[in-house]
Residue, then its C-alpha position, 0 to 999 in steps of 0.5 A: m232606063e238609067q240607074t240614077s232615075i231608078a234610084a231617084p227619091v220620090a218627089q214630095s208632090e208624089r208622096i201620100t202625106i197621110l201615110d207619112s203622118l199615120r206612120g208617125f203616129a204608129i212609130l211613136g205608139i210602138l214605143l208606148m207599147n214597147i217601153g214596158a219590155f225596155g225598162l219595167s221589171g215584171d211588166t205583167f204583174a200589176l197585181h201588186e200595184s195600185g193608184i195611178n200605176y194600176k190605172t195606167w196598166y189597165f188603160i194601156n192593156w185595155v185600149p192600145d195594146g197591140t194596135q200600134r204594131a198592127l197599124f205599122s204593119m198595115l202601112f208596111g203592106a201599103g208600102i210594098i205596093l207603093f215601092m213596086r209601083n215606083i219600080e214598075k214605072k222604071v224597070e221591067g221583068v226580073r229586075q223589079a223583083d231584084y230591087f224588091f228582094r234586095r230591099q227586104l234582105w237589107l231590112m233583115f240585116f238591119s234587124l240583126v243590128d237592132v238585136f245584136l248591136l242595140l240589144w233590143n230583143g223585141d225587134i220586129l224588122l225580121d218579121y217585116a223582112l221575111y213576110g214582106m217577101l211572102l206578100f210580093t206575089f199578093r201585090n196585084l190582087p184585087p181588094k176583095k181577095l186581099l180581104i179574104a186572105a186577111g180574114v183567113c189569117l185572122l181565123l188561123m190566129l184564133a184557131r191557134e190561140n184556142r188550140d193552145l188554150y185547149k192543150d193547156k186545159q187538157t194538161i190541167a184536166r189530166g193532171e188533176a185526174v191523176s192527183a185525185l187518185d189515192t196513191t196509197t192504194v194505186k201505183l201511178t203509171p209512168k204516163q200518169q206521173e208524166q201527166l201529173g208532172a206536166m200539170t205541176d210544172f204548168k202550175e208552178k210557172s203560173n204562180i205570180d210570186k215565183r214568176a216575180k222572183r225569176i224576173a227580179k233576178n233578170a232585173r239585177i242583170l239588166s240594171s247592174g250586170s256587165y255588158e256581156e251579161v246584158y248582151e247574153m240575156r237580151t240576145d238569148r231572149y230574142l233567139n228563144q222566142m224567134v222560132h215562136y214569132l216566125f212560125f206561130e205569130a206569122w198570121d199576126v203580121l200577115l193579117f195586117m199587111l194584107l189589110g193594109m194592102a186592101f185598104f190602100k187599094m180601096g182608098i181607105l188608108t189614104g183618106e179617100a173613102p167617105a166619112k161614114v166608112y170610118w164612122w162604121m169602122l170606129v163604132i164597130g171596131l172600138g165599140l165591140g173591141l173594147f167591150i171584148s177586151y174589157l171582158q178578157m181583162k175582167d177574167a184576168i183580174t178575177y183570177q189574179y193574173n194566175n194563168f193556171e186558174y185563168t186557163k181552168q175557168v175561161p171557155l175561149s180565148y179571143y185576144q186576137l179578135h179584139r186586138a184586130l177590132r181595136s186596131v181598125g177602130l183606132f185607125a178609123l179615129l185617126m182618119l176621122l180626125y184627119k178628115s175633120g181638118v181641125f187637126k191639120w197642124l198635128f198631122a203636119l207635125m207627125r209627117p216628118v216623124g213618119q218619113m223617118a220611121f225606120t230611123n226613129y224605130l232604131m233610135q228608140s232601141l238606142i235611147c232606151g238601151i242607154i236609159f235602162n240597161s246597165y251600160g247606160l243609166g241602169l234604170y231597168g226595174k227602178l222606175q214606177r209604171i207611170e214614170i216610164y211613160y214620162v220617159v216615153g213623153a220625153i222621147w216623143i218630144f225629142q223625136i218630133i223636134f228632131c225630125n221636123i228640123w232634120f227634114r229642113f236640110y235633108r231628103f231622107g232620115p239617116f237609116e232611110w238613106a242607108w237602106r235606099s242606098l244599099t237597095y239600089w247599090k248607089r249612094m243617094p243624095l242626102k242633103k237638099g239643094 
């Protein structure tokens, strides 16, 4: 088979348009979730906020928190199957794997661009590059086995989440037992001193006011420091959390990629399933997910966001459970809107945004870096919570307009074109006609 036909772009008639539209919603939703880390000093400290700022914090954390990355991961999982189906029609044997792994390795390269050039320490591209490679061997599994694998990932996530809670509870319990001793009559052993120190350190780190002071120092660097200081802080944050994300958050990404692969094969992701399937997903997902999310937020508010007190009192941690439920529920809501036919115009508007999702993701890093970091406008920590969502709205409008105009003249988004050209090691035709 000639290389030109292997690398030929997928015809518009062969694209599954709903996947592009869903990808568009997801990529804009990711900005909604990331904007706090881009520009809000002390994003988690809503204790001192009131009015519209507090309500905004509450809504974001109650409903969409964590769901947009989940939806994007589902679509990436489906994308693995689509990419391989296209390749398998054109080449045989080891060359199929060659193209796939080359694609993933170039995605890894672009993740480094996002972190070390655009200075976004919340990059997720490396996760997709690595875990996509792991899922290569899962692509031909039937939906049932993919769902079982996704379920195992969810159980492992819940186990890890509650293992961490249990370890923190043990730290507190042992430290409090030591602090209850009368040190005027009892000399603490080295182990007891270590236990007391561990609890004290955990308590200090949980103090919201002291955490706010540390964040204020970081805000000064990001809003008015030199480029070198911003570079060091953003990249250090990424490197410090990279091991945690790669090894402990792996089940998060794998869960939703596997779910996306299963849903794609079942026709759920493409809108082929009956409406009642989506209604059940909506009712169970959002109904149960929002209820559990409310209970967890109620506890956090009761203990005033102090992790020390929260850890002492709550019996179980179930964030990953209600996040998974809310993610499935919001996906089902989008599918019901799509199947209703009333919002055809909206899904058509979002389709080019999804076709250029890779470019839009990197564009968000670039734009937000210019707006919030010191080498640009330096607005980090200077806007109220509600005001950063005005920035989100402005970027959304710009990206929707830009993408819809771009695809009148071009076949791919700029970075989609570069990624595809590098994958096939051949310069792709960019302009239409």
